[in-house]
C-alpha positions in Angstrom: -2.2 18.6 28.2 1.3 19.9 27.9 3.9 17.9 29.6 4.8 19.0 33.0 8.3 19.0 34.3 8.1 16.9 37.4 10.9 16.4 39.8 12.9 13.7 37.8 12.8 15.7 34.6 13.4 19.1 36.3 16.6 17.6 37.9 17.9 16.6 34.4 17.6 19.9 32.8 21.1 21.0 33.7 22.7 17.7 32.8 20.9 17.8 29.5 22.2 21.4 28.8 25.7 20.3 29.8 25.4 17.4 27.4 24.6 19.7 24.6 27.7 21.7 25.3 30.1 18.8 25.0 32.0 19.0 21.7 31.3 15.4 20.8 27.6 15.6 21.5 27.5 19.0 19.5 29.3 17.6 16.6 26.8 14.6 16.4 23.8 17.0 16.6 25.2 19.1 13.8 25.7 16.0 11.7 21.9 16.0 10.9 22.1 19.4 9.3 25.1 18.6 7.3 23.8 15.4 6.0 20.2 16.3 5.4 20.4 15.5 1.7 21.7 12.0 2.5 18.8 11.5 4.9 16.2 12.4 2.3 17.9 10.2 -0.3 17.7 7.2 2.1 14.0 8.0 2.9 13.0 8.2 -0.8 14.9 5.0 -1.7 13.5 2.9 1.0 10.0 4.0 0.5 10.3 2.9 -3.1 10.7 -0.7 -1.9 7.2 -1.9 -1.3 6.6 -3.6 2.2 2.9 -4.2 2.8 2.3 -6.1 6.0 3.4 -9.8 5.6 5.4 -9.0 2.5 8.3 -6.8 4.0 11.1 -9.1 2.9 12.5 -7.0 0.1 12.5 -3.9 2.2 14.2 -5.8 5.0 16.9 -6.9 2.5 17.3 -3.1 1.5 17.7 -2.1 5.2 20.2 -4.7 6.0 22.3 -3.5 3.1 21.9 0.2 4.2 23.0 -0.8 7.8 26.0 -2.6 6.5 27.0 0.3 4.4 26.9 2.5 7.5 29.3 0.0 9.2 26.9 -1.9 11.5 26.5 -5.7 11.7 22.9 -6.5 10.5 20.9 -9.5 9.8 17.3 -10.6 9.4 15.9 -12.8 12.4 13.6 -15.7 12.1 10.6 -13.4 12.8 11.6 -11.2 9.7 12.9 -8.3 11.7 16.1 -6.5 10.7 18.5 -6.3 13.6 21.7 -4.1 13.5 24.3 -3.2 16.0 27.8 -1.7 16.1 29.4 -4.7 17.8 28.4 -8.3 17.3 30.1 -9.2 20.5 28.0 -7.1 22.7 25.8 -9.0 25.1 23.3 -6.4 26.3 21.3 -5.4 28.1 20.2 -3.4 25.2 18.1 -0.1 24.6 16.4 -0.8 21.3 15.6 1.8 18.9 13.1 0.6 16.5 10.7 1.5 13.6 8.3 -0.6 11.7 9.0 -1.8 8.1 5.4 -2.3 6.8 2.9 0.0 5.4 -0.9 -0.2 5.1 -0.8 0.6 1.4 2.3 -0.2 -0.8 3.5 1.5 -4.1 2.7 -0.6 -7.1 5.9 0.7 -8.9 8.7 3.0 -7.6 7.3 5.9 -9.5 4.4 5.9 -7.1 6.6 7.5 -4.7 7.3 11.0 -6.0 9.1 14.2 -4.7 7.7 17.8 -5.4 10.0 20.7 -6.1 9.7 21.8 -2.6 10.9 18.5 -1.2 7.5 17.1 -0.3 7.4 13.3 -0.7 4.2 11.7 -1.8 3.1 8.2 -1.9 2.0 5.2 0.4 4.0 4.9 3.5 6.3 8.0 3.1 5.2 9.3 6.5 4.1 6.1 8.3 6.7 4.8 8.6 9.1 5.9 6.0 9.9 8.8 8.4 10.8 6.4 11.2 12.9 4.1 9.0 14.9 7.0 7.7 15.5 8.2 11.2 16.7 4.8 12.3 19.4 5.0 9.6 20.2 8.6 10.3 20.8 7.9 14.0 23.0 4.9 13.3 25.2 6.7 10.8 25.4 9.9 13.0 26.6 7.7 16.0 29.0 5.7 13.7 30.5 9.1 12.5 30.6 10.8 15.9 29.8 8.7 18.8 28.8 11.6 21.1 30.3 9.7 24.0 27.4 7.2 24.0 28.1 3.5 24.8 27.1 2.4 21.4 27.3 -1.3 22.3 24.3 -0.9 24.5 22.2 0.1 21.4 20.2 -2.2 19.1 18.5 -0.9 16.0 15.6 -2.9 14.8 13.4 -2.4 11.7 10.5 -4.8 12.5 7.7 -6.4 10.6 3.9 -6.5 11.0 3.0 -3.4 13.1 0.1 -2.3 10.8 -3.4 -4.1 10.4 -3.5 -7.7 10.9 0.1 -8.0 11.5 -0.9 -8.0 15.2 2.5 -6.8 16.2 4.0 -10.2 15.5 7.6 -8.8 14.7 7.7 -7.0 18.1 6.3 -10.2 19.8 8.9 -12.3 18.4 11.7 -9.9 19.4 10.4 -9.6 22.8 9.4 -13.1 23.6 11.0 -15.6 21.2 14.1 -14.3 19.9 17.6 -15.0 21.2 17.6 -11.4 22.4 14.4 -11.8 24.6 15.0 -10.8 28.1 17.9 -8.7 27.1 16.1 -5.4 26.7 16.2 -2.6 29.2 14.0 -0.3 27.2 12.5 0.6 23.8 12.4 3.8 21.9 9.9 3.4 19.1 10.2 5.9 16.2 6.9 6.1 14.3 5.9 8.9 12.0 6.9 12.6 12.0 4.9 14.3 14.9 7.2 15.3 17.8 4.4 16.8 19.9 3.5 13.5 21.6 4.9 10.9 24.0 3.0 7.6 23.6 3.6 6.0 27.0 0.2 4.3 27.5 -0.4 1.1 25.3 -4.0 1.2 23.8 -5.4 -2.3 23.9 -7.4 -3.7 21.2 -9.2 -7.0 19.9 -10.1 -7.7 16.4 -12.6 -10.2 15.1 -13.8 -11.6 11.8 -17.5 -12.5 11.6 -18.6 -14.9 8.9 -22.0 -16.0 7.8 -22.4 -18.9 5.3 -25.2 -20.4 3.4 -26.0 -22.4 0.3 -26.4 -19.3 -2.0 -28.9 -19.2 -4.9 -30.6 -17.1 -7.5 -32.2 -13.9 -6.2 -35.6 -14.8 -7.8 -36.0 -18.6 -8.0 -34.4 -19.2 -4.6 -35.8 -16.1 -2.8 -36.4 -17.1 0.8 -33.3 -19.2 1.6 -31.0 -17.9 4.3 -29.1 -14.9 3.2 -25.6 -14.3 4.7 -25.5 -10.6 3.8 -28.8 -10.1 5.5 -27.7 -11.8 8.6 -24.4 -9.9 8.7 -26.3 -6.7 8.1 -28.5 -7.5 11.2 -25.4 -8.1 13.2 -23.9 -4.7 12.3 -27.1 -2.7 12.9 -27.9 -4.2 16.2 -24.3 -4.0 17.5 -24.4 -0.2 16.6 -27.9 0.3 18.1 -26.6 -1.4 21.5 -23.4 0.6 21.3 -25.0 4.1 20.8 -23.8 5.2 24.1 -20.1 5.0 22.9 -18.8 8.3 21.3 -15.5 10.1 21.1 -16.1 11.7 24.5 -16.9 8.4 26.2 -14.9 7.5 29.3 -13.0 5.2 29.2 -12.2 6.3 25.8 -13.6 3.4 23.6 -14.0 2.8 19.9 -15.4 0.2 17.5 -15.0 0.0 13.6 -16.5 -2.4 11.0 -13.5 -1.7 8.7 -14.2 -4.5 6.1 -17.3 -6.0 4.8 -17.4 -8.4 1.8 -19.4 -11.2 0.2 -21.5 -12.2 -2.7 -20.8 -12.5 -6.4 -23.4 -10.5 -8.2 -26.5 -8.4 -7.7 -28.9 -11.3 -8.7 -27.3 -14.0 -6.6 -27.9 -14.7 -3.0 -24.5 -14.9 -1.5 -23.0 -18.1 0.0 -20.8 -16.0 2.5 -20.5 -12.6 3.9 -17.7 -11.5 6.2 -17.0 -8.4 8.3 -13.8 -7.5 10.2 -14.2 -5.5 13.3 -11.7 -3.6 15.5 -12.5 -2.8 19.1 -10.2 -0.6 21.2 -10.5 0.9 24.7 -8.3 2.4 27.4 -9.9 -0.1 29.7 -9.5 -3.7 28.6 -12.5 -4.8 30.6 -14.6 -2.5 28.1 -13.1 -4.4 25.2 -14.2 -7.7 26.8 -17.7 -6.4 27.2 -18.0 -5.3 23.7 -16.6 -8.5 22.3 -19.3 -10.4 24.3 -21.8 -8.0 22.9 -20.8 -8.6 19.4 -21.0 -12.3 20.0 -24.7 -11.9 21.3 -25.5 -9.8 18.1 -24.1 -12.5 15.8 -26.1 -15.3 17.7 -29.2 -13.1 17.6 -28.8 -12.3 13.9 -28.3 -15.9 13.0 -31.6 -17.0 14.8 -33.6 -14.2 13.2 -32.3 -15.0 9.7 -33.0 -18.7 10.1 -36.4 -18.0 11.6 -37.6 -16.4 8.5 -35.8 -18.5 6.0 -38.1 -20.9 4.0 -35.2 -23.0 2.7 -31.4 -23.5 3.3 -30.2 -22.2 6.7 -27.1 -20.1 7.4 -24.3 -20.7 9.8 -22.1 -18.2 11.7 -18.5 -18.1 13.0 -16.7 -15.5 15.0 -13.0 -15.6 15.2 -10.5 -13.5 17.0 -7.8 -12.4 14.4 -5.8 -10.0 16.5 -5.2 -9.0 20.1 -2.9 -6.0 21.2 -2.0 -5.9 24.9 -2.3 -2.9 26.9 0.2 -1.3 29.5 1.7 1.9 30.7 5.0 3.5 31.5 5.3 4.5 35.1 5.1 8.2 35.8 8.4 8.1 37.7 10.2 6.2 34.9 13.8 7.5 34.1 12.9 7.2 30.4 10.0 9.5 30.8 12.0 12.1 32.8 14.8 12.2 30.2 12.3 12.7 27.4 10.6 15.4 29.0 13.9 17.2 30.1 15.0 17.0 26.4 11.7 18.4 25.2 12.0 21.3 27.7 15.5 22.0 26.4 14.2 22.2 22.8 11.1 24.0 23.8 8.8 21.2 22.5 5.4 21.4 24.1 4.8 17.6 24.0 1.9 15.7 25.7 1.5 12.2 26.9 -0.9 10.1 25.0 -2.4 6.6 24.6 -2.2 4.8 21.3 -1.6 1.3 19.7 2.0 1.1 18.6 4.8 -1.4 18.7 5.5 -0.2 22.4 2.4 -2.1 23.3 4.3 -5.4 23.5 7.1 -4.3 25.8 4.9 -2.2 27.9 2.6 -5.1 28.5 5.7 -6.9 29.7 6.7 -4.3 32.1 9.7 -3.2 29.9 10.1 0.6 29.7 9.0 1.7 26.3 7.7 5.0 24.4 6.8 5.7 20.8 7.6 9.1 19.6 7.7 11.0 16.2 11.1 11.9 14.4 10.3 15.3 13.0 9.1 16.8 9.7 5.7 17.1 8.6 3.3 14.6 7.3 -0.4 13.6 6.7 -2.7 11.3 4.8 -1.4 8.2 6.6 -3.0 4.9 5.5 -4.3 6.7 2.2 -3.1 6.9 -1.3 -2.5 10.8 -0.6 0.1 10.2 2.1 2.8 12.9 2.2 5.9 13.9 4.1 7.9 17.2 4.1 11.4 17.2 5.8 10.9 20.7 7.3 11.7 20.5 11.0 13.2 16.8 10.6 16.4 18.1 12.0 14.9 19.0 15.5 13.2 15.6 15.6 16.4 13.8 15.1 18.4 15.9 17.4 15.6 15.1 20.0 16.1 11.4 19.5 19.9 11.6 19.7 19.7 13.6 22.8 17.2 11.3 24.4 19.7 8.3 23.7 22.5 10.2 25.3 20.5 11.0 28.2 19.3 7.5 28.7 22.6 5.8 28.2 24.5 8.2 30.4 22.2 7.6 33.2 22.3 3.8 33.1 
């Protein structure tokens, strides 16, 4: 559904248009066109520094150096996040502009990140979230060069760790709940990926589990009949899917489950001593997540009983452990942040829509702090695969969108 200009956003159309006409704002917007080569160079360089989840340290150090070169004060906090600002004396409250450091896949060598003749970047993380990190640096340098009348001391730039996979949003959790900056935020603008046609303002909740079956293991012939962890795990997956056959892409509330990783065993002619599966459960309704988590537990228990009932020898044991939980939340429809974004999108003619997804915005939204996640322009695809790519065409519009959103927010508050 295309974004509708409600009263708050409609009232901002004229102020946004007036902002764009101001010389200092216009100069800042034009900076993105003048410095497109610099932005692409930063994008390429940072993506060549591997940053898999839990191992973002080298990229964090690279980002600190990049922020300092721009003229910002920058440091790495105890959670591993890069925190940068224009003035170290600023006390907040802050509007945080963030982008996650980590990638699902990581380049083995810098040469795994390549550039085609037409400017297309290829390799792990170039879109998700190399695009967001490059935008973070571009916004910081643009505002350092031409402040655009923005109260820059109210801005905090954050390149955070552990957004992907089993990172469980720990970087954002630390920032919001444990860091010295906790309780000093008035809002979060999360930059994630290239797409500018969405405004993620509803946090998709999720829970993740690891299911493990263990046994004595043995030879496939001489020990045949003892409890087999792989067989028990297979029963679990099959029964859960059978009992969840009513859940599909069109289910309401929208809900999903995924057995994303299964492993165990040592050889084809060995009865495994262990088998594991990792399961992701998501829903727009957290009660549905709890219902499916309970269903999974019942399937594990039933599979354990069945495997041990037919075993003639050693029995198997089972363990179900929660390995991740992302909280839900939503931005109020009358939020000034949402009104500003809608007005800016109307100014640029961007037909954005509101959506629900799991992003770094989950944490502040669950705490009642205004937050959205948006893309930063350009085109990209293949996220979370070796074939990931990004092309900078259209990036300038995305960056101007971010800058104007910041100008609108900081001038209203």
